C-alpha angles and dihedrals in degrees: 000000000000088000089055091050090051090051090051090051090050090047090052091054090053091048091050090051091049090050091053091048090050090051088050089060086065106035099039094061088044092053092047091048092049092053093046091046091053090054092044091050091054092046090050092049090049091051091049092050092046090053091047090051092048092050092048093051091046091050091047091055091048092052092046088056090049090050092050090049092049092047091052091050091045091053090049093050092047090055090049089057088073094060105037117122108189137052089236091057089045094052092047092049093047089052091052092047092049090047092052092046091051092048091049091049093048092047092048089053090051091050089054089053091047091050088054090051091047092051091046093049093046092052092043092050091052091052094045095048091049090049091048092051091048092047093050091048096047095044098040097089093038091051092047091051092048092049091047090051091049091052092055097039098094091047091052091049092050091050091052091049090053091048090050094048091051092048099048090055087074096049123087111249094234092051091046090049090052091050093048093047094050093045092049092047095048096037088220142044116001096183117053133176124233111259122190089344090304137105109274089220107047099009095232114156115257121215114252092238092055091049090056091051092049090050090058089060095207095124141028112255126188131200110262089216106047101011096233121145111258122218135181113228101179088249094101117084 
C-alpha cells in the first residue's frame, strides 16, 4: 500500500503542475497584454502630443500671416490719415486703424499662448520618448521570455497529461476515485504529509497510535477532520 501512496503523491505533484500550467494560460496573456498596453499607451500619448504640436505650429504660422497682413493695412491707413479731407473719412479711418491694432494685439496674445503650448509639447514629447525607449528596453527580455513560455505551454501541458495517463494505469480505480473526489472537494491537495504530529492539510492533531499505523503504510488513512489522505514522508520526528 505504501507504493500506492507514493504513486498518489507523485500524481498529486503532476496535478499541481498541470494546475499551474492551466493558470499560466490565463495570466501569461494578461502579463503580455499589460506590457504591450503600456507601450501602446505611451505611443498613443506621443502621437497625440505630436499632433497637438503640429496644430499649434500651423496655427502660429497662420496668425503670423494675419498679423503681417493687418500691419500692412495699418500702415496703409496711417498714410491715408495725411490726405483725408472730411471728418467722416477721418472717423472711418480711425475705426479701421483701431480695429487693425486690436486684431494685431489679440493675435499676438494668441501667439504667446501657442508658444507656451509648443514649449510644453516639445518638453513633454522628449520625456515621453525617453520613457518609451526605457520601457521597451526594460521589458524586452521579459516580453521575450513570456512569449517563449507561451509558445511551449501547450507542449508542457501535453507532456504532463501523458505522464498522468501513464501513472494512473498503476493505481487501483477505487483509490484513484477517492483521490479525485477529495481533490475536487477540497480544491487543493488530496494527499498531505503529517507535520508536527498534525494533518498537513487542516493541522488537526493526530493520535499517536494512528500515526504509528500510518507509518506502517499498509492501509490508506484519511484525516477525520478534513478527509484528506494522510501519508508519512519520514520528515516527521
